[in-house]
Each structure stands twice: as structure tokens, then as C-alpha cells.
C-alpha positions as CSV (number, residue, x, y, z in Angstrom):
1,M,-106.2,-109.5,-131.5
2,P,-106.4,-106.1,-129.7
3,K,-108.1,-107.9,-126.9
4,I,-105.5,-110.5,-126.7
5,R,-102.8,-107.9,-126.6
6,K,-104.5,-106.2,-123.8
7,L,-104.8,-109.4,-121.9
8,Y,-101.0,-110.0,-122.3
9,M,-100.3,-106.5,-121.2
10,L,-102.5,-106.8,-118.1
11,I,-100.8,-110.2,-117.1
12,F,-97.3,-108.5,-117.7
13,V,-98.2,-105.6,-115.4
14,L,-99.7,-107.8,-112.7
15,V,-96.4,-110.0,-112.7
16,F,-94.2,-106.9,-112.7
17,L,-96.1,-105.4,-109.7
18,T,-96.0,-108.6,-107.8
19,G,-92.3,-108.6,-108.2
20,C,-92.0,-105.1,-106.7
21,V,-94.1,-106.0,-103.6
22,E,-91.7,-106.1,-100.5
23,K,-91.8,-109.6,-99.1
24,N,-91.6,-110.1,-95.4
25,I,-90.8,-113.5,-93.7
26,I,-92.7,-113.5,-90.5
27,E,-89.7,-115.2,-88.6
28,D,-87.6,-112.1,-89.5
29,L,-90.0,-109.5,-88.2
30,G,-90.2,-107.8,-84.8
31,I,-94.0,-107.3,-84.5
32,V,-94.8,-104.2,-82.4
33,T,-97.7,-104.7,-79.9
34,V,-97.3,-101.5,-77.9
35,F,-95.4,-98.3,-78.0
36,G,-94.7,-96.3,-74.9
37,F,-93.6,-92.6,-74.9
38,D,-91.8,-90.6,-72.3
39,K,-90.0,-87.2,-72.3
40,D,-86.2,-87.0,-72.0
41,D,-86.1,-83.5,-70.5
42,E,-82.2,-83.3,-70.4
43,K,-82.0,-84.0,-74.3
44,G,-85.3,-82.5,-75.3
45,L,-86.3,-85.7,-77.0
46,T,-89.0,-88.2,-76.9
47,K,-88.0,-91.6,-75.6
48,A,-89.9,-94.6,-76.8
49,T,-90.2,-98.0,-75.4
50,T,-91.1,-100.5,-78.1
51,V,-92.5,-104.1,-77.0
52,I,-92.0,-106.4,-80.0
53,F,-93.0,-110.1,-80.5
54,Q,-91.2,-112.6,-82.7
55,F,-92.9,-115.6,-84.2
56,N,-89.8,-117.8,-84.1
57,P,-89.9,-121.3,-82.6
58,D,-86.2,-121.4,-82.3
59,I,-86.0,-118.7,-79.6
60,S,-86.9,-119.1,-76.0
61,E,-87.8,-115.5,-75.3
62,A,-90.3,-114.4,-77.9
63,S,-90.9,-110.9,-76.4
64,Q,-88.4,-108.1,-76.4
65,I,-88.3,-104.5,-75.1
66,I,-86.4,-101.9,-77.0
67,E,-85.7,-98.3,-75.9
68,S,-84.8,-95.6,-78.4
69,E,-85.3,-91.8,-78.6
70,G,-85.5,-89.1,-81.3
71,S,-87.1,-85.7,-82.1
72,T,-89.5,-87.4,-84.6
73,F,-91.3,-90.7,-84.7
74,R,-89.6,-91.7,-87.9
75,E,-86.2,-91.2,-86.1
76,I,-87.4,-93.1,-83.1
77,K,-88.3,-96.1,-85.2
78,K,-85.1,-95.9,-87.2
79,N,-83.1,-95.9,-83.8
80,A,-85.2,-98.8,-82.6
81,N,-84.4,-100.8,-85.7
82,K,-80.6,-100.4,-85.1
83,K,-81.1,-102.2,-81.7
84,S,-82.9,-105.3,-83.0
85,A,-81.9,-108.1,-85.3
86,Y,-85.5,-108.3,-86.5
87,K,-87.2,-105.8,-88.8
88,I,-89.6,-103.9,-86.6
89,V,-93.1,-103.5,-88.1
90,A,-96.2,-101.9,-86.5
91,G,-99.0,-103.5,-88.3
92,Q,-100.2,-105.3,-85.1
93,L,-99.8,-102.3,-82.9
94,R,-102.7,-102.6,-80.4
95,T,-101.9,-99.9,-77.7
96,V,-99.9,-96.6,-77.4
97,L,-99.0,-95.6,-73.9
98,F,-98.0,-92.1,-72.9
99,G,-96.1,-91.1,-69.8
100,Q,-97.4,-88.2,-67.7
101,S,-94.8,-85.8,-68.9
102,V,-95.7,-86.3,-72.6
103,A,-99.5,-86.4,-71.9
104,E,-99.4,-83.0,-70.1
105,E,-97.6,-81.4,-73.1
106,G,-99.9,-82.8,-75.7
107,V,-100.0,-86.0,-77.7
108,F,-101.6,-85.1,-80.9
109,H,-98.3,-84.9,-82.9
110,L,-97.5,-88.5,-82.0
111,L,-101.1,-89.8,-82.6
112,D,-101.4,-87.9,-86.0
113,T,-98.2,-89.6,-87.1
114,L,-99.7,-93.1,-86.3
115,E,-102.9,-92.3,-87.8
116,R,-101.3,-91.5,-91.1
117,D,-99.5,-94.8,-91.2
118,A,-101.8,-97.1,-93.3
119,S,-100.5,-100.2,-91.8
120,I,-101.7,-99.2,-88.3
121,S,-105.3,-99.8,-87.2
122,D,-107.2,-96.9,-85.9
123,K,-108.8,-99.3,-83.3
124,L,-105.6,-99.4,-81.3
125,Y,-106.1,-98.2,-77.7
126,V,-104.7,-94.8,-76.4
127,T,-103.7,-94.8,-72.8
128,M,-101.4,-93.0,-70.4
129,T,-99.8,-93.6,-67.0
130,D,-98.8,-91.2,-64.0
131,M,-95.5,-93.2,-64.0
132,S,-93.1,-93.4,-66.8
133,A,-94.2,-95.6,-69.8
134,S,-91.0,-97.6,-69.6
135,E,-91.8,-98.6,-66.1
136,V,-95.3,-99.9,-67.0
137,L,-94.0,-101.8,-70.0
138,S,-91.4,-103.4,-67.9
139,A,-94.0,-105.1,-65.7
140,S,-93.1,-108.7,-65.2
141,N,-96.6,-110.3,-64.4
142,Y,-98.8,-110.5,-67.6
143,E,-100.5,-113.8,-66.8
144,Q,-100.9,-116.1,-69.7
145,A,-100.4,-113.5,-72.4
146,P,-97.3,-113.9,-74.7
147,N,-96.1,-110.3,-74.0
148,I,-97.1,-107.1,-72.0
149,G,-98.6,-105.4,-75.0
150,T,-101.1,-108.3,-75.6
151,Y,-101.9,-108.3,-71.9
152,I,-102.7,-104.7,-71.9
153,Q,-105.0,-105.1,-74.9
154,E,-106.8,-108.0,-73.2
155,L,-107.1,-105.9,-70.0
156,L,-108.7,-103.0,-71.7
157,D,-111.0,-105.3,-73.8
158,T,-112.3,-107.0,-70.7
159,A,-112.9,-103.6,-68.8
160,I,-114.8,-102.1,-71.9
161,D,-116.9,-105.4,-72.3
162,E,-117.9,-105.3,-68.7
163,E,-118.7,-101.6,-69.0
164,E,-116.3,-100.4,-66.4
165,M,-114.9,-97.8,-68.7
166,M,-115.4,-96.0,-72.0
167,S,-113.5,-97.2,-75.1
168,S,-110.5,-95.2,-76.0
169,T,-109.3,-96.1,-79.5
170,L,-107.1,-93.8,-81.8
171,H,-110.3,-93.2,-83.8
172,E,-112.3,-92.0,-80.8
173,F,-109.6,-89.9,-79.4
174,L,-108.9,-88.1,-82.6
175,R,-112.7,-87.7,-83.3
176,D,-113.2,-86.0,-79.9
177,Y,-110.1,-83.9,-80.3
178,T,-111.1,-82.6,-83.7
179,M,-114.7,-81.8,-82.8
180,A,-115.6,-78.7,-81.2
181,G,-117.5,-79.0,-77.8
182,I,-116.1,-82.4,-76.5
183,D,-112.9,-83.7,-75.1
184,P,-111.1,-87.0,-75.1
185,M,-110.8,-89.3,-72.2
186,I,-108.5,-92.3,-71.8
187,P,-107.4,-94.9,-69.1
188,I,-104.5,-94.3,-66.8
189,L,-102.4,-97.5,-66.2
190,G,-100.6,-98.3,-63.1
191,V,-98.4,-101.2,-61.8
192,E,-98.9,-103.0,-58.6
193,N,-97.0,-106.2,-57.6
194,G,-95.4,-106.3,-61.0
195,K,-98.9,-106.4,-62.7
196,V,-100.5,-103.6,-64.9
197,Y,-104.0,-102.6,-63.9
198,I,-106.4,-99.7,-64.8
199,K,-106.0,-97.1,-62.2
200,E,-108.2,-94.1,-63.2
201,M,-109.6,-92.4,-66.4
202,A,-107.6,-89.3,-67.6
203,L,-109.5,-86.2,-68.6
204,F,-108.0,-84.1,-71.5
205,Q,-108.2,-80.5,-72.8
206,N,-107.9,-81.0,-76.5
207,D,-104.8,-83.3,-76.5
208,R,-103.4,-82.4,-73.0
209,Y,-103.9,-84.3,-69.8
210,V,-105.5,-82.1,-67.1
211,G,-107.2,-84.3,-64.5
212,E,-108.8,-87.7,-63.9
213,F,-111.9,-89.7,-62.8
214,N,-111.5,-92.6,-60.3
215,L,-113.3,-95.6,-61.4
216,D,-116.5,-95.0,-59.4
217,E,-116.7,-91.5,-61.1
218,M,-116.1,-92.9,-64.3
219,F,-119.0,-95.4,-64.1
220,Y,-121.5,-92.5,-63.2
221,A,-120.0,-90.4,-65.8
222,Q,-120.5,-93.0,-68.6
223,T,-124.2,-93.4,-67.8
224,L,-124.5,-90.0,-69.5
225,M,-122.2,-90.9,-72.4
226,K,-123.7,-94.2,-73.7
227,R,-126.3,-96.8,-73.1
228,I,-125.2,-99.4,-70.5
229,G,-126.4,-102.9,-71.2
230,D,-125.0,-105.0,-68.4
231,G,-123.3,-103.0,-65.8
232,V,-122.7,-103.3,-62.0
233,I,-123.1,-100.3,-59.5
234,E,-122.6,-100.0,-55.8
235,V,-124.2,-97.1,-54.0
236,Q,-124.0,-95.9,-50.4
237,L,-127.4,-95.1,-48.8
238,P,-128.3,-93.5,-45.4
239,M,-129.4,-95.9,-42.8
240,E,-131.8,-93.5,-41.0
241,K,-134.7,-94.0,-43.4
242,F,-134.4,-97.8,-43.2
243,K,-134.1,-98.4,-39.5
244,K,-137.7,-99.3,-38.9
245,H,-137.5,-101.8,-42.0
246,L,-134.6,-103.9,-40.6
247,K,-135.3,-107.5,-40.2
248,P,-135.9,-108.6,-36.5
249,H,-132.9,-108.6,-34.1
250,E,-130.6,-106.7,-36.6
251,K,-128.3,-104.3,-35.0
252,I,-127.4,-101.0,-36.6
253,E,-123.6,-100.8,-37.0
254,S,-123.2,-97.9,-39.3
255,E,-125.0,-94.7,-40.4
256,T,-125.0,-96.0,-44.0
257,F,-125.2,-99.2,-45.9
258,Q,-124.3,-100.4,-49.4
259,V,-126.5,-101.6,-52.1
260,V,-125.3,-103.5,-55.2
261,L,-127.3,-103.6,-58.5
262,N,-126.1,-105.7,-61.4
263,Q,-127.4,-106.5,-64.8
264,L,-127.7,-102.8,-64.9
265,K,-129.1,-101.1,-68.0
266,S,-129.4,-97.3,-68.5
267,H,-130.4,-94.7,-71.0
268,S,-129.8,-91.0,-70.8
269,D,-131.3,-88.1,-72.7
270,I,-129.6,-84.7,-72.6
271,K,-131.3,-81.5,-73.9
272,L,-130.3,-77.9,-74.2
273,T,-133.4,-76.2,-72.7
274,D,-132.2,-72.5,-72.7
275,S,-129.3,-71.3,-74.9
276,Q,-129.0,-68.0,-73.1
277,S,-128.7,-69.3,-69.5
278,L,-126.8,-72.5,-70.9
279,S,-129.3,-74.7,-69.2
280,Y,-129.4,-78.4,-69.8
281,D,-132.0,-81.1,-68.8
282,I,-130.7,-84.6,-68.1
283,Q,-133.1,-87.5,-67.8
284,L,-131.5,-90.9,-66.8
285,K,-133.3,-94.2,-66.6
286,I,-131.7,-97.1,-64.9
287,K,-132.9,-100.7,-64.4
288,G,-131.0,-103.3,-62.3
289,R,-131.2,-106.4,-60.3
290,L,-130.6,-105.9,-56.6
291,T,-128.2,-108.6,-55.6
292,E,-126.5,-107.5,-52.3
293,M,-127.1,-105.2,-49.3
294,S,-124.8,-104.8,-46.4
295,E,-127.7,-104.6,-44.0
296,R,-130.7,-106.9,-43.8
297,V,-133.4,-104.5,-44.9
298,S,-136.8,-106.2,-45.4
299,L,-138.2,-105.9,-48.9
300,N,-141.5,-107.6,-48.4
301,D,-143.4,-104.3,-48.5
302,E,-143.6,-102.6,-51.8
303,K,-143.4,-99.2,-50.1
304,V,-139.9,-100.2,-49.0
305,V,-138.8,-101.1,-52.4
306,R,-140.0,-97.7,-53.6
307,L,-138.1,-95.9,-50.8
308,L,-135.0,-97.9,-51.9
309,E,-135.5,-96.9,-55.5
310,D,-135.9,-93.2,-54.5
311,E,-132.9,-93.2,-52.3
312,I,-130.8,-94.8,-55.1
313,C,-132.0,-92.1,-57.5
314,T,-131.0,-89.4,-55.0
315,Q,-127.5,-90.8,-54.6
316,I,-126.9,-91.2,-58.4
317,E,-128.1,-87.7,-59.0
318,N,-125.7,-86.3,-56.3
319,E,-122.8,-88.3,-57.8
320,L,-123.6,-87.0,-61.3
321,Y,-123.7,-83.4,-60.2
322,K,-120.2,-83.9,-58.7
323,V,-118.6,-85.4,-61.7
324,I,-120.1,-82.7,-63.9
325,A,-118.8,-80.0,-61.5
326,K,-115.3,-81.6,-61.5
327,T,-115.1,-81.4,-65.3
328,Q,-116.3,-77.7,-65.1
329,E,-113.5,-76.8,-62.8
330,L,-111.0,-78.4,-65.1
331,K,-112.6,-76.9,-68.2
332,T,-112.7,-80.2,-69.9
333,D,-116.1,-81.2,-71.5
334,V,-115.9,-85.0,-71.9
335,F,-119.6,-85.3,-71.8
336,G,-120.1,-83.3,-75.0
337,F,-122.4,-80.6,-73.7
338,G,-120.7,-78.3,-76.3
339,R,-121.5,-80.6,-79.1
340,I,-125.1,-80.7,-78.1
341,Y,-125.0,-76.7,-78.1
342,N,-123.5,-76.5,-81.5
343,S,-125.9,-79.1,-82.9
344,K,-128.9,-77.0,-81.7
345,M,-127.4,-73.6,-82.3
346,R,-126.3,-74.0,-86.0
347,N,-126.1,-70.4,-86.7
348,E,-124.1,-69.7,-83.5
349,Q,-121.4,-72.4,-83.7
350,L,-118.7,-72.1,-81.0
351,T,-115.1,-73.2,-81.3
352,S,-113.4,-75.4,-78.8
353,D,-111.7,-72.5,-77.2
354,E,-114.9,-70.4,-77.1
355,W,-116.8,-73.3,-75.6
356,R,-114.1,-74.0,-72.9
357,E,-114.4,-70.6,-71.5
358,I,-118.1,-70.6,-71.0
359,Y,-118.4,-74.4,-70.0
360,P,-118.0,-73.8,-66.3
361,E,-121.1,-71.5,-66.5
362,I,-123.6,-74.2,-67.7
363,N,-126.5,-75.2,-65.5
364,V,-127.7,-78.8,-65.4
365,S,-130.9,-80.3,-63.9
366,I,-130.7,-84.0,-63.4
367,S,-133.5,-86.4,-62.9
368,V,-132.8,-90.1,-62.3
369,D,-135.5,-92.8,-62.5
370,T,-134.4,-96.2,-61.0
371,T,-136.3,-99.4,-61.2
372,V,-135.3,-102.5,-59.1
373,N,-136.9,-105.0,-61.4
374,R,-135.9,-108.1,-59.5
375,Y,-135.0,-108.7,-56.0
376,G,-135.0,-111.9,-53.8
377,I,-132.4,-113.4,-51.6
378,I,-130.1,-110.7,-50.4
379,Q,-126.7,-111.7,-48.9
């Protein structure tokens, strides 16, 4: 009998709790796909642009843009709900976009609120723009996507899959923000001919935007941040060393020529070699298939192939020195040299502020080993 009573009690509790769960009918919901945040300097408030999508076969326009403002995210959402006949829910939020004015002041307070919402995935993308967020989210051309929020998500998915940029999810941003010795980095979105595109990569000090990489710089930088499995790189080489290796009757039209490697794979190893002088050794190995050269250099001789590889190494090393120097000038360590320092110097851990002051003083030695493992018909 006691067991039967317990069973009845369990069934009663489950039925009671089921009745307490809030029921949402999908046709009554405005499902948020992207939030955009700008600064209203006159009022001192944050202005939000909310893109919502409705699963309702009876309406012709399934996407809606709502603008609201407030001093807190809760107030912003409350004011947005007043402007829609649908109940706004953020469970399908895929991207958050910050206008430049918000990004320069700091974004943690907004991201922290989103991260605390259990209905929101920490896999959503964090992005910014050097325009206003509302301008970007008003772009009219989003191809076959049902709304601008979904288009931006697919745009970022593709760029990351093709290894054109680093991933920048909410989880990754907050991880780098909270860890001493490394800073976050997120894509900058722009609009051209009514269409959103990835313009640059934003560099942060903690949660504040301080500078950017162009996309070429971004590719070089990410070779030090992760393994690349199938990338594409174009390098510019000096023509002088290859003049005598041009195919017959070829005219020299420029002092440089371009080389394209695809199916590129890379692996880097960064070590702190001297903690007193803050010296680091960087070893980078790259393998790729040569698919294009702007000049018809003959590669029949193995020595010419070795020369080509050596010149590619030199070019990549030079570009890496430049991107590291740029971050030192901005005092933003997106590479995580400080994290490497702290992992080795366990008894002398540095805070983010302490590391930021000495980061411009680090010394790096870079060695690149490039292998052109396949070559044949060059266009």
C-alpha cells in the first residue's frame, strides 16, 4: 500500500506541474533571430533593433523589425513586446550585433544578460558593425533566407567553415573575456548594395572594441590560433628571383607576382623561451596545393620549387610579424601569448591589466616551413 500511495502522489505531482507549464502556440510567437544594439546618446539609453520571424501561413510578411530602447535589457524587451502583436521569445536567437558606439564603450553587460538567459544558446554569434546596427539589419537583400537574422547566421557559418575567419560565439567571447592573457575578436559586418557582408575582424581589449584586422590579416593571424584544415591563401612574391625561370617568350610586366595555395593545412607551435625577456618561439608548418600563379614560372626544376617555397615562407613570416606588431600597438592580445605565459609561470600569474602593460614588450621569433605538395597546370 505505501508504494501505491507514493505512485499516486507522483502521478498527481506530475499532472500538477504539467498544468503549471506555460504553453506557447508557435503561431502566436515572434521568434527573435538577431538583436542589434546601438547607443542613443541624447537619451543615454540603449536602442535595440529586434528581428523576429513568425511561423504563420496566413501572413505574407513573416519577418518583422522592431525598434525599442531602455536602460536595461529587460526594459528593452518589454518595450519591444508593446510594439508587436506576437509574444517575443529569444530561444532561437542566433546573432547579436553591436553598433560601433556600443562596442567602444563595452559589451559585457549585455552579453552577460544574454548568457544568464537559459533559453538562449551560448552558440549564438557575437558581431559588430562600424555603422549603426539598425542600418545593417535593415538591409534588403538576404538571398533565399527567410529573414536577415538567418542570412547573417548562414553568412558566418560559411565563412567559418571555409576558414576565412575565427568563430566568435557567445561562449568563446566570454571565455576570452574572463581569462587573463587573451582578448576576444569578432567579425565586423558592413552593407554593400543592400547586402550584408563580412568586412573586417574587430579586436577587443577585454570587452571594448579598439581596432581591426582586414580579412587578409585575419587569415595570417588565425594560422597561429588554430589548425587550418582546408584554407586558401594568396601571397605576393618578388619577381626578381624568378626572372630566369620564366617560360620562353614571357614578358615581365610587374616587380611582383601572385601565388595561390588552396587545400591549405597548417599547424603552429608557440613556446615561451625566456620569461625574463618575454621571448617566444613560433614554429608554423604549412602544406598546400599550388593552383595559380600570375606569371608563368617554370616549375620543372625541383630547385625552383624549393625557391618558391622559401619565398612563400619569407612572405608569410613578414605578414605574421606585422599582425603581431599591430596587436602590440593596440595592446590587445588576441593570440593568447599572455595565456601561454601564465600557463608556464604558475607561481607568477599576471592579471589581464598587468599583462596588457607588458604585452608591447614581448619578442617573437617566427619560423615558417612551407611545403607545396602538389603542383601541375598553373593558370
